[in-house]
Biopython code that builds the backbone (N, CA, C, O; Angstrom):
import numpy as np
from Bio.PDB.StructureBuilder import StructureBuilder

atoms = [
    (1, "UNK", "N", (142.122, 61.527, 98.272)),
    (1, "UNK", "CA", (141.116, 61.526, 97.361)),
    (1, "UNK", "C", (140.194, 60.834, 97.812)),
    (1, "UNK", "O", (140.407, 59.854, 98.526)),
    (2, "UNK", "N", (138.838, 61.295, 97.411)),
    (2, "UNK", "CA", (137.503, 60.493, 97.814)),
    (2, "UNK", "C", (136.604, 59.889, 96.718)),
    (2, "UNK", "O", (136.494, 60.419, 95.612)),
    (3, "UNK", "N", (136.134, 59.055, 96.978)),
    (3, "UNK", "CA", (134.977, 58.491, 95.375)),
    (3, "UNK", "C", (133.867, 59.541, 95.449)),
    (3, "UNK", "O", (133.521, 59.907, 96.573)),
    (4, "UNK", "N", (133.430, 59.925, 94.660)),
    (4, "UNK", "CA", (132.535, 60.699, 94.569)),
    (4, "UNK", "C", (131.017, 59.868, 94.239)),
    (4, "UNK", "O", (130.877, 59.006, 93.372)),
    (5, "UNK", "N", (130.144, 60.281, 94.997)),
    (5, "UNK", "CA", (128.980, 60.153, 95.653)),
    (5, "UNK", "C", (127.363, 60.746, 95.556)),
    (5, "UNK", "O", (127.189, 61.794, 96.179)),
    (6, "UNK", "N", (126.436, 60.311, 95.002)),
    (6, "UNK", "CA", (125.181, 60.721, 94.775)),
    (6, "UNK", "C", (124.849, 60.878, 96.126)),
    (6, "UNK", "O", (124.686, 59.856, 96.792)),
    (7, "UNK", "N", (124.688, 62.253, 96.779)),
    (7, "UNK", "CA", (123.867, 61.999, 97.752)),
    (7, "UNK", "C", (122.566, 61.424, 97.728)),
    (7, "UNK", "O", (121.848, 61.549, 96.736)),
    (8, "UNK", "N", (122.068, 60.562, 99.137)),
    (8, "UNK", "CA", (120.887, 60.067, 99.398)),
    (8, "UNK", "C", (120.079, 60.844, 100.274)),
    (8, "UNK", "O", (120.491, 61.605, 101.150)),
    (9, "UNK", "N", (118.636, 60.543, 99.907)),
    (9, "UNK", "CA", (117.719, 61.081, 100.799)),
    (9, "UNK", "C", (116.609, 60.026, 101.352)),
    (9, "UNK", "O", (116.634, 58.862, 100.951)),
    (10, "UNK", "N", (115.606, 60.483, 102.315)),
    (10, "UNK", "CA", (115.078, 58.945, 102.231)),
    (10, "UNK", "C", (113.915, 58.654, 101.187)),
    (10, "UNK", "O", (113.231, 57.632, 101.122)),
    (11, "UNK", "N", (113.846, 59.835, 100.354)),
    (11, "UNK", "CA", (113.013, 59.225, 99.434)),
    (11, "UNK", "C", (113.854, 58.759, 98.134)),
    (11, "UNK", "O", (113.270, 58.131, 97.250)),
    (12, "UNK", "N", (115.042, 59.027, 98.037)),
    (12, "UNK", "CA", (116.290, 58.068, 97.008)),
    (12, "UNK", "C", (117.151, 59.181, 96.762)),
    (12, "UNK", "O", (117.176, 60.184, 97.475)),
    (13, "UNK", "N", (117.878, 58.994, 95.719)),
    (13, "UNK", "CA", (118.791, 59.526, 95.187)),
    (13, "UNK", "C", (118.636, 61.125, 94.776)),
    (13, "UNK", "O", (117.654, 61.291, 94.053)),
    (14, "UNK", "N", (119.344, 62.299, 95.054)),
    (14, "UNK", "CA", (119.193, 63.062, 94.632)),
    (14, "UNK", "C", (119.132, 64.212, 93.166)),
    (14, "UNK", "O", (119.456, 65.370, 92.902)),
    (15, "UNK", "N", (118.502, 63.031, 92.491)),
    (15, "UNK", "CA", (118.372, 63.603, 91.332)),
    (15, "UNK", "C", (117.100, 64.650, 91.006)),
    (15, "UNK", "O", (116.008, 64.600, 91.573)),
    (16, "UNK", "N", (117.619, 65.941, 89.600)),
    (16, "UNK", "CA", (116.536, 66.640, 89.442)),
    (16, "UNK", "C", (116.530, 66.752, 88.163)),
    (16, "UNK", "O", (117.380, 66.341, 87.374)),
    (17, "UNK", "N", (115.533, 67.332, 87.943)),
    (17, "UNK", "CA", (114.815, 67.777, 86.370)),
    (17, "UNK", "C", (115.672, 68.692, 86.041)),
    (17, "UNK", "O", (116.411, 68.884, 87.006)),
    (18, "UNK", "N", (116.093, 69.713, 84.681)),
    (18, "UNK", "CA", (116.746, 71.089, 84.950)),
    (18, "UNK", "C", (115.850, 72.062, 85.408)),
    (18, "UNK", "O", (116.378, 73.144, 85.668)),
    (19, "UNK", "N", (114.484, 71.968, 85.602)),
    (19, "UNK", "CA", (113.999, 73.400, 86.584)),
    (19, "UNK", "C", (114.015, 72.821, 88.251)),
    (19, "UNK", "O", (113.232, 73.327, 89.055)),
    (20, "UNK", "N", (114.859, 71.856, 88.627)),
    (20, "UNK", "CA", (115.058, 71.644, 89.942)),
    (20, "UNK", "C", (113.650, 70.744, 90.692)),
    (20, "UNK", "O", (113.373, 70.746, 91.891)),
    (21, "UNK", "N", (113.072, 70.176, 89.833)),
    (21, "UNK", "CA", (111.982, 69.420, 90.935)),
    (21, "UNK", "C", (112.544, 67.906, 90.620)),
    (21, "UNK", "O", (112.869, 67.300, 89.599)),
    (22, "UNK", "N", (112.482, 67.575, 92.192)),
    (22, "UNK", "CA", (112.947, 66.130, 91.835)),
    (22, "UNK", "C", (112.724, 65.052, 90.715)),
    (22, "UNK", "O", (111.559, 64.953, 90.332)),
    (23, "UNK", "N", (113.445, 64.412, 90.258)),
    (23, "UNK", "CA", (112.823, 63.436, 89.372)),
    (23, "UNK", "C", (112.072, 62.196, 90.248)),
    (23, "UNK", "O", (112.798, 61.872, 91.188)),
    (24, "UNK", "N", (110.954, 61.500, 90.202)),
    (24, "UNK", "CA", (110.459, 60.657, 91.102)),
    (24, "UNK", "C", (109.492, 59.995, 90.082)),
    (24, "UNK", "O", (109.220, 60.350, 88.935)),
    (25, "UNK", "N", (109.021, 58.880, 90.849)),
    (25, "UNK", "CA", (107.990, 57.794, 90.105)),
    (25, "UNK", "C", (106.690, 58.320, 89.136)),
    (25, "UNK", "O", (106.151, 57.790, 88.165)),
    (26, "UNK", "N", (106.422, 59.665, 89.880)),
    (26, "UNK", "CA", (105.493, 60.254, 89.498)),
    (26, "UNK", "C", (105.629, 61.393, 88.596)),
    (26, "UNK", "O", (104.622, 61.949, 88.156)),
    (27, "UNK", "N", (107.229, 61.914, 88.183)),
    (27, "UNK", "CA", (107.623, 62.836, 87.226)),
    (27, "UNK", "C", (108.769, 62.220, 86.807)),
    (27, "UNK", "O", (109.738, 62.952, 87.007)),
    (28, "UNK", "N", (109.042, 61.219, 86.331)),
    (28, "UNK", "CA", (109.915, 60.069, 85.765)),
    (28, "UNK", "C", (110.739, 61.196, 84.734)),
    (28, "UNK", "O", (110.174, 62.229, 84.373)),
    (29, "UNK", "N", (111.909, 60.911, 84.385)),
    (29, "UNK", "CA", (113.211, 61.979, 83.340)),
    (29, "UNK", "C", (112.222, 61.175, 82.352)),
    (29, "UNK", "O", (111.482, 60.199, 82.477)),
    (30, "UNK", "N", (112.637, 62.230, 81.101)),
    (30, "UNK", "CA", (112.238, 62.062, 79.841)),
    (30, "UNK", "C", (113.205, 61.513, 78.767)),
    (30, "UNK", "O", (114.334, 61.424, 79.250)),
    (31, "UNK", "N", (113.152, 61.117, 77.488)),
    (31, "UNK", "CA", (114.338, 60.626, 76.598)),
    (31, "UNK", "C", (115.274, 62.097, 76.730)),
    (31, "UNK", "O", (114.868, 63.258, 76.774)),
    (32, "UNK", "N", (116.507, 61.626, 76.768)),
    (32, "UNK", "CA", (117.328, 62.534, 76.118)),
    (32, "UNK", "C", (117.709, 63.947, 77.265)),
    (32, "UNK", "O", (118.739, 64.613, 77.364)),
    (33, "UNK", "N", (116.332, 64.030, 78.060)),
    (33, "UNK", "CA", (116.682, 64.980, 79.229)),
    (33, "UNK", "C", (117.799, 65.433, 79.543)),
    (33, "UNK", "O", (118.683, 64.811, 78.955)),
    (34, "UNK", "N", (118.276, 66.422, 80.354)),
    (34, "UNK", "CA", (119.196, 66.941, 81.302)),
    (34, "UNK", "C", (119.164, 66.754, 82.537)),
    (34, "UNK", "O", (118.560, 67.652, 83.124)),
    (35, "UNK", "N", (119.593, 65.902, 83.226)),
    (35, "UNK", "CA", (119.392, 66.239, 84.915)),
    (35, "UNK", "C", (120.499, 66.607, 85.651)),
    (35, "UNK", "O", (121.683, 66.340, 85.445)),
    (36, "UNK", "N", (119.955, 67.287, 86.582)),
    (36, "UNK", "CA", (120.993, 67.609, 87.216)),
    (36, "UNK", "C", (121.021, 67.193, 89.097)),
    (36, "UNK", "O", (120.123, 67.333, 89.927)),
    (37, "UNK", "N", (122.599, 66.592, 89.277)),
    (37, "UNK", "CA", (122.353, 65.453, 90.335)),
    (37, "UNK", "C", (123.254, 66.211, 91.615)),
    (37, "UNK", "O", (123.795, 67.264, 91.277)),
    (38, "UNK", "N", (123.439, 65.822, 92.883)),
    (38, "UNK", "CA", (123.463, 66.565, 93.685)),
    (38, "UNK", "C", (125.198, 65.403, 94.445)),
    (38, "UNK", "O", (125.364, 64.193, 94.603)),
    (39, "UNK", "N", (125.643, 66.014, 94.569)),
    (39, "UNK", "CA", (126.693, 64.662, 94.273)),
    (39, "UNK", "C", (128.079, 65.388, 95.093)),
    (39, "UNK", "O", (128.318, 66.534, 94.710)),
    (40, "UNK", "N", (129.063, 64.797, 96.244)),
    (40, "UNK", "CA", (129.793, 65.313, 97.015)),
    (40, "UNK", "C", (130.829, 64.363, 96.555)),
    (40, "UNK", "O", (130.651, 63.180, 96.264)),
    (41, "UNK", "N", (132.220, 65.207, 96.522)),
    (41, "UNK", "CA", (133.088, 64.626, 96.375)),
    (41, "UNK", "C", (133.891, 64.691, 94.998)),
    (41, "UNK", "O", (134.979, 64.163, 94.769)),
    (42, "UNK", "N", (132.911, 65.650, 93.912)),
    (42, "UNK", "CA", (133.757, 65.822, 92.874)),
    (42, "UNK", "C", (134.615, 66.800, 92.440)),
    (42, "UNK", "O", (134.564, 67.106, 91.249)),
    (43, "UNK", "N", (135.408, 67.361, 93.181)),
    (43, "UNK", "CA", (136.181, 68.598, 93.250)),
    (43, "UNK", "C", (137.293, 68.553, 92.129)),
    (43, "UNK", "O", (137.722, 67.429, 91.867)),
    (44, "UNK", "N", (137.727, 69.437, 91.552)),
    (44, "UNK", "CA", (137.384, 70.654, 91.695)),
    (44, "UNK", "C", (135.792, 71.086, 90.825)),
    (44, "UNK", "O", (135.054, 70.324, 90.199)),
    (45, "UNK", "N", (135.609, 72.875, 91.127)),
    (45, "UNK", "CA", (134.406, 73.157, 90.469)),
    (45, "UNK", "C", (134.727, 74.532, 89.660)),
    (45, "UNK", "O", (135.683, 75.277, 89.877)),
    (46, "UNK", "N", (133.854, 74.674, 88.817)),
    (46, "UNK", "CA", (133.760, 75.949, 87.892)),
    (46, "UNK", "C", (132.589, 77.032, 88.705)),
    (46, "UNK", "O", (131.465, 76.564, 88.889)),
    (47, "UNK", "N", (132.748, 77.831, 88.968)),
    (47, "UNK", "CA", (133.929, 78.398, 89.513)),
    (47, "UNK", "C", (134.646, 78.108, 90.632)),
    (47, "UNK", "O", (133.958, 78.033, 91.650)),
    (48, "UNK", "N", (136.098, 77.877, 90.796)),
    (48, "UNK", "CA", (136.363, 77.330, 91.730)),
    (48, "UNK", "C", (136.073, 78.214, 93.090)),
    (48, "UNK", "O", (135.582, 79.343, 93.094)),
    (49, "UNK", "N", (136.519, 77.389, 94.342)),
    (49, "UNK", "CA", (135.571, 77.196, 95.533)),
    (49, "UNK", "C", (136.984, 77.618, 96.078)),
    (49, "UNK", "O", (137.773, 77.535, 95.137)),
    (50, "UNK", "N", (137.586, 78.016, 97.164)),
    (50, "UNK", "CA", (138.764, 78.302, 98.363)),
    (50, "UNK", "C", (137.984, 77.547, 99.762)),
    (50, "UNK", "O", (137.026, 77.834, 100.481)),
    (51, "UNK", "N", (139.334, 76.038, 99.658)),
    (51, "UNK", "CA", (138.762, 74.934, 100.264)),
    (51, "UNK", "C", (138.368, 75.463, 101.974)),
    (51, "UNK", "O", (137.753, 75.002, 102.936)),
    (52, "UNK", "N", (138.895, 76.305, 101.745)),
    (52, "UNK", "CA", (139.038, 76.686, 103.452)),
    (52, "UNK", "C", (137.765, 77.417, 104.002)),
    (52, "UNK", "O", (137.509, 77.753, 105.158)),
    (53, "UNK", "N", (137.197, 77.536, 103.097)),
    (53, "UNK", "CA", (135.649, 78.055, 102.996)),
    (53, "UNK", "C", (134.553, 77.101, 102.585)),
    (53, "UNK", "O", (134.490, 76.284, 101.667)),
    (54, "UNK", "N", (133.452, 77.552, 103.827)),
    (54, "UNK", "CA", (132.444, 77.022, 103.235)),
    (54, "UNK", "C", (131.605, 77.169, 102.449)),
    (54, "UNK", "O", (131.248, 78.337, 102.290)),
    (55, "UNK", "N", (130.853, 76.005, 101.540)),
    (55, "UNK", "CA", (130.222, 75.919, 100.275)),
    (55, "UNK", "C", (129.046, 76.942, 100.240)),
    (55, "UNK", "O", (128.246, 77.066, 101.167)),
    (56, "UNK", "N", (129.014, 77.648, 99.106)),
    (56, "UNK", "CA", (128.551, 79.015, 99.388)),
    (56, "UNK", "C", (126.900, 78.440, 99.300)),
    (56, "UNK", "O", (126.789, 77.646, 98.366)),
    (57, "UNK", "N", (125.722, 78.643, 99.989)),
    (57, "UNK", "CA", (124.525, 78.645, 100.047)),
    (57, "UNK", "C", (123.692, 78.518, 98.449)),
    (57, "UNK", "O", (123.834, 79.334, 97.538)),
    (58, "UNK", "N", (122.662, 77.072, 98.398)),
    (58, "UNK", "CA", (122.121, 76.683, 96.934)),
    (58, "UNK", "C", (121.372, 78.043, 96.560)),
    (58, "UNK", "O", (120.583, 78.667, 97.269)),
    (59, "UNK", "N", (121.811, 78.345, 95.277)),
    (59, "UNK", "CA", (120.580, 79.504, 94.332)),
    (59, "UNK", "C", (120.683, 78.587, 93.288)),
    (59, "UNK", "O", (121.598, 77.907, 92.824)),
    (60, "UNK", "N", (118.931, 78.830, 92.923)),
    (60, "UNK", "CA", (118.407, 77.961, 91.762)),
    (60, "UNK", "C", (118.906, 78.429, 90.813)),
    (60, "UNK", "O", (118.730, 77.581, 89.939)),
    (61, "UNK", "N", (119.536, 79.412, 90.309)),
    (61, "UNK", "CA", (119.738, 80.069, 88.852)),
    (61, "UNK", "C", (121.526, 79.994, 88.854)),
    (61, "UNK", "O", (122.226, 80.341, 87.903)),
    (62, "UNK", "N", (122.064, 79.413, 90.267)),
    (62, "UNK", "CA", (123.581, 79.791, 90.820)),
    (62, "UNK", "C", (124.119, 78.486, 91.188)),
    (62, "UNK", "O", (123.739, 78.204, 92.324)),
    (63, "UNK", "N", (124.926, 77.491, 90.622)),
    (63, "UNK", "CA", (125.621, 76.662, 91.405)),
    (63, "UNK", "C", (126.854, 76.196, 90.194)),
    (63, "UNK", "O", (127.110, 76.434, 89.014)),
    (64, "UNK", "N", (127.422, 75.353, 91.376)),
    (64, "UNK", "CA", (128.884, 75.170, 91.084)),
    (64, "UNK", "C", (128.618, 74.151, 89.713)),
    (64, "UNK", "O", (127.667, 73.377, 89.605)),
    (65, "UNK", "N", (129.351, 74.292, 89.034)),
    (65, "UNK", "CA", (129.538, 73.148, 87.871)),
    (65, "UNK", "C", (131.045, 71.797, 88.265)),
    (65, "UNK", "O", (131.867, 72.146, 89.113)),
    (66, "UNK", "N", (131.142, 71.025, 87.892)),
    (66, "UNK", "CA", (132.069, 70.236, 88.376)),
    (66, "UNK", "C", (133.381, 70.450, 86.756)),
    (66, "UNK", "O", (133.046, 70.225, 85.593)),
    (67, "UNK", "N", (134.418, 70.792, 87.082)),
    (67, "UNK", "CA", (135.537, 71.289, 85.947)),
    (67, "UNK", "C", (135.735, 70.091, 85.038)),
    (67, "UNK", "O", (136.285, 70.230, 83.945)),
    (68, "UNK", "N", (135.280, 68.872, 85.485)),
    (68, "UNK", "CA", (135.829, 67.890, 84.787)),
    (68, "UNK", "C", (134.769, 66.764, 83.634)),
    (68, "UNK", "O", (133.705, 67.295, 83.314)),
    (69, "UNK", "N", (134.935, 65.776, 83.228)),
    (69, "UNK", "CA", (133.569, 65.188, 82.526)),
    (69, "UNK", "C", (132.873, 64.322, 83.533)),
    (69, "UNK", "O", (133.432, 63.254, 83.282)),
    (70, "UNK", "N", (132.360, 64.161, 84.123)),
    (70, "UNK", "CA", (131.411, 62.855, 84.560)),
    (70, "UNK", "C", (131.111, 61.798, 84.135)),
    (70, "UNK", "O", (130.347, 61.071, 84.770)),
]
sb = StructureBuilder()
sb.init_structure("model")
sb.init_model(0)
sb.init_chain("A")
sb.init_seg("    ")
for serial, (resi, resn, name, xyz) in enumerate(atoms, 1):
    if name == "N":
        sb.init_residue(resn, " ", resi, " ")
    sb.init_atom(name, np.array(xyz, "f"), 0.0, 1.0, " ", f" {name:<3s}", serial, name[0])
structure = sb.get_structure()
């Protein structure tokens, strides 16, 4: 079992607005806004993925959700 972690970039944590633009000092999150975090180690997902296959490529309108509350 691994510990989940937010993916870090040179600009900081991979946190995005609902329309997939990065949260930054210039574009901070708003009160009550839903954010997206790029995280590894949050198995399983919906839809389920075959662990022996590579993770599918990122599509803006299609991504896997975590199966349990975060």
